N, C-alpha and C positions, 0 to 999 in steps of 0.2 A: 591131424590136428597135435599142433606143438605141446608137450608136458614138461614139467618141470617141478621139483620138490618146493620149491618157494618161488612164489610170486611177489613181486614187490611193482605196484601201480604208484609212480611217482619219482621224483628225482631230486629232494628239498633235503633240509638237513636231516628229518627225521627218516627219508629211505636209506638216505647215506649211513645214517648212526647203524641203522638197524642190519643193513647188508653186511657190513664191517663188523659187528658183534654176531651174526648168522657165521659169516666164514670163518673168525676166530674157534668157534665153537665145533663148526661143522665142516672140516677143511674140503670135502668132497662132493657135498650135497650141489646140485644143481640151483643156479639163481636166476631168475631172469627177469629182468628191470624194465618194465613198460613205460615211457613216459611221451607225452604229446606236446614240450616246451621246444624240443631241439636244441636244447643247450647241458650242455655236462654240468653237473653241480655248481653253483656261483655262490656269492655271500649277498644276499640281496639287502642285507642292510649297510651293505657300501656302497648301495647304488648312487646316491646322493652325491657322496663323496666321489664317485667318477664320472658324473656329470660334471663338476664343479671342477673337475680335473686333479684334485688333490691326491686322488686312487689311482693308480694305473691297471691297464688291463688285467695284469698278472696279479695285483692284489685283491681281485674280484674274483677271480677264477678260483673255486674251492678245489677242484681235484681235475688232473690231466687226462689223458686218453689213455695214458698207460696204466694208470691206476686202478682202472676198471679191467684192463685186459691182465695186470697182477693177480686181481683178486679174482679172476677167473668168471666174472660176468658177463651174463649175456645180454647183450642190450637189444631192446625194440623201441622203435620211433612209431608211436601209434596212439591210439585212443581207446581206452576201455569203456563200453559204452553199457555193458550188462555184465552181471554174475548170476550164475546159478548157484547157489551156496551147497544147497543139497546133491548135486551132482557133481560139486568143485570143478567148476569151468566157468571162463571169462571168455565174451565175447567182442572182438574188436568192432571198430568203425569200419574196417575195410573188410568185413566179413569172416577174417580168421579165429578161430578158437583155441584157446589154450586150457590144458587141463593140469591144476595144481595140486598138490598135495594140502600147504599151508598157504594164507593169501595176507598180506599187508595192503590197506588201502591207507595210501600217504599222500594224496593228491591236493593237499595244501588248499588254498583259499583263491576267489579270484575279484579284482578292484570292482569295488559297484558302481554303476553309472545310471545317470538319468536322464530321460528327456528334456531339451530346452529347445521351445520354439525360435528356429531359426538358426541354431548350432547344427553345423553339417556334420563334421569329423568330432567324435569324442576322444579326447586324450585323455590317458591315466596315467598312473604311477605305478606301479607292481613289479614287471618284471624288466629283465635284462633288455629284451627286446624294446619294451614301453620306455625305459631308459635312452636306448640308441635312438629310437624315433626322437625323441626329446632333447637329446643332444645335438642331432642334424639339426631339428626346427630353431634350437638357439642358435645355431651361426646365425640366422637372419632376422631372430627375435628383438623387437626391441621393448615393447609392452605385453607382459604377460599379467593374465589373470588367474589367480588358483580359487577354485571351488573347494571350502572345505579348510578350517583352520585345526585341523585334529593334530596331531603326531604325524602323519605322513605329510600333509599339506606343510608344516613347520619344514619337514626336513626338506621337501622340493624348493620352499623358499629359500631356505640358505644355500641350496646347491647353484640354483640360477642368481642368486646375486653374488656369491663367489664369483659365479662364470662372466659377471661383468654385465649382467641383464639389468639397467639401470631403474627401471621402471616396472615393478612387481607389485600386484594389490593380492589380498586375499579376500574374499567373502565368505564370513562364517556365521552360522546361525545362533551361535551361544555369545553369552554376555562377554566373553574372555577366550582367549584359544589355549588349546592345548589338553582341555580335559580330558579323561582323568587323571594324565600324568599330573598335570598343575592345578593348584587352587588358583584363588581369585589373588592372594598375596605373589605368588611364585609367577604367574602369567604377567601381571604388571608390570613385574621387574623385567621380562622379557619382552614383552609389547614397546616398553621405554627404549631398550636398547634396537628392536626393527625399525622402530619409528626413525630413531637416529640414522638408520643405514636407507632411509626415505622408503622402507615397505608401507604401503599405505592398506590399512587394517578398516574394512568394512564390517564392523560388528552387530550383530543381532541381524544379519542382512542374508541375501543368497541370490542367484543369479535368475532372473526371470523370463528375460528373450534378449536376443542377439538380433543387431540388424547390422548388417556389412561387418564394419570393425569396431562397432558402439554396442556395449554390452547394457542392459538397462538391469539393474537389481531391484527387489523388491520392494523397497523403499522408496524408489522413483529417482535414486542416484545413477549415473554414468559412469561408465570408466572405457576408454578409447584402448584396444589391444589386438595384437597379430594374435595371440596364442593363448588358448583358455585351456587349462588342463582340470580336470575333476578327480579330488580327494576325499571321497566322504567314505572312506572305510571297506571292509572286505567283506565276501561271504564264503562259507567252506561250499566247497565243490568236490562231488563224489560221484562214482558211476550208480546205476539204478542195482540194487543188489537184493533180493529175494530174501523178507523177511527181519530185514537190517532194521534195529530201533535206531531212530534218528529224533533230533530235535532240529535244531539250526544246523546241527555237525552232526557227525557218528558219534554216538553215546558209548563210552567205552569206561573198562574198571580200572583199578588199580595196577591190572598188570596187562593194559592195553588191550583186554578182551572186549570183542562183540559180546550180541546176545548169540552169536552161531557159531558151531563148532567150527575151528580152522580159519575163522575170518578173526584179525586183529586189525586196529587202525591205530595212527598215530599221526600228531603234527597239526597244522591249523585247520586239518577237516575235522577235527573231532572234538567235543564237548565232554565235560567230566563233573559230577554232580557235587556241588559244594558239600561239606561234609557236614550234618547235622539240619541238611536244610532240603526242600525239595526244588532248589535252584542248579539249574545246569549251566556252566560257564564254559564258554568256547575256548580253543588256547590259541593265544594269540604271540606267544612270546619264544623267542629264536632257542634259548635255553632251553624253554619248557618242552619245546617240539625235539631238541636234541636229547634232553633225558628219557624223552617217551621212546624216543629211536631205539636206544640203549638198552631199554629195559624190554621193549617189544623184541627185538633183534635175538636177546639171551632166550627169553622164553619161547618163540617158535623155534627154536634150535633144540629145546627139551628142558630150559630151566625153568624156574618158579620164582622170578623177581617181581618185587612191586617196587612202585614209584614212591620213593620216600616224601616225608611230609615235610617241606623246605619253605622258609620266607620267601615271598613274591622277591625275584630280582631280574631287571633289567637295564641294561646300559646299551645305549647307541648315540644317536644324534640329534640334537634338538635345534631347530633352526642352523645355526655355525657353531653351535657350542656341543662337548661331551656331556652327557648327564648317567646318573645312577640312579636308580629307583629302587627303593630296597623295604623289605616287609610292609607296614602300612602308616607313611607318613601324613596321611590324610583322614581326618574323622573329628566329630566332635569330641569325643572324650578324650582325658588326658591334658597335656599340656605340649604346646609347640614352642618350639625353640630357634630362631631365625636369626642369619647373619644375611647381608648381602653388601656386595662392593659392586665398581663398575665393573668388573670382569670374573663374578662368581658368586652365588647365590647358594645357601646351604639352608635347611629345614631339617629340625629333629624332633621327634614327638616321643614322648613317654607318656604310657599309662600304666597306673597303679604302682607307679615305681620302678617301671621297668621298659627297658630300650624296645619300641614299637616300631620305629622305622624312620627314614630319613629320605630327601629328594635331596642330590649332592648336582650342582651345574656346574660345567668348566672342568673341573678334574677329579679324575676317578680314583686317584690315590685315594688308598685303604676303602673302595666301596667293598669288595668281597670280605673282609674283615668287617664290615658294617653289618653284613648277613650275617654273619656267623656269631655277632653280637647280640643280634634279637632274640630278646627274652632275657635278658641279664640285667640285674638290679643297676638304677642309676641313681643318683642325688641331683639337686637341682643345678648346682654348680658345676659337676660334671656333664650335663645335659646343654648349659651352656656352654662348655667350650668344645663339647663335643661338634658345635654347629659350626664350630671357626674353624677356616681352610687350615690352619696350621696344625691343627688338632691331631696325633699320631693315633688312628685307630685301629694300626697292628698291635700296638702295646696292650689294647684292651685283650684282644684274644690271645696275645702270648704267639703269633705265629705271623710271618710275613705272607702277605695272601696277594702282595702286588704283583707277582710273576704272572700272574692270569691274564695282565692286562700291557705288563710292561717287558 
């Protein structure tokens, strides 16, 4: 039986952030990293730009093989099926058993799939292997249907469009694309630009069946295509752990501890309780996964850190545009201030005279300064100017935060 001080299951941003913190605090403790994807750590958020050719292989790779060697990390390619938390043992699919002192489950999430009559191969967009398959398929693809108009589907549609596929359609059950990132006005702005690129949008509709190259939607409409990709969200995945408290994901506290001694969790496989409520919310954002990894790594090595209460923040790709989502830009309370032009969109929300959040599309300058400004008092005239693309948010906080992106 193999033995290790720290056992980390997974190789995403939460796992990598954790092992770096562990190694910083404990230079000699043994760390075993077990993962089944078969790839060194990579930037999942860059996959659509890699498909389109905007990013190179080097820009997707997050760590080199030398990184693991220099950090004295032992790697094992395999899948942990079960954990006996009382005995501190993990059991792999190939029959191997690993004894550990402390365990981190950071196994992430997998793409959802649903059966469709007549559809043989189900293509999804989540991993680097998925992206490779789609990019190879795109070389001969002329017409594609994406099932799902959420953030992942929009990101994929942008990648296929930039790759030169002229006929791309999206079937989306909702009345507009992009929720909950987009409200209806923002979605209308984006949909206008997508239609100008000849992206076909089938709203309040979804795929019903496939016959050869013809797809039949629930509404009765049809779309001929040679490639169908499902982009309908993700579900947390994790091994069976005896006595572990779970909902959709593994339930963790502000220290990234589970209900079991010496068992921690971080990243997309987890969920946290919304303060002051009985609601548990799954972890979905890259930055949150990274913060959780940093926190849990320090705590596994003997620290007592907790996750800071920070305004929500995410920055990624929306169709072919960069975007930043800060705080709480949507809601019935307060006032909304919008600016939109051909190449940009911005919404600023103020509640009770304080900056509550913003949605900023096409330009990330000032985005981190916006996050720092959440909660500051804002008058109506200032809020109007804040929504304009020329507004200098760094001036509000007194610090230049753009170094995080540029």
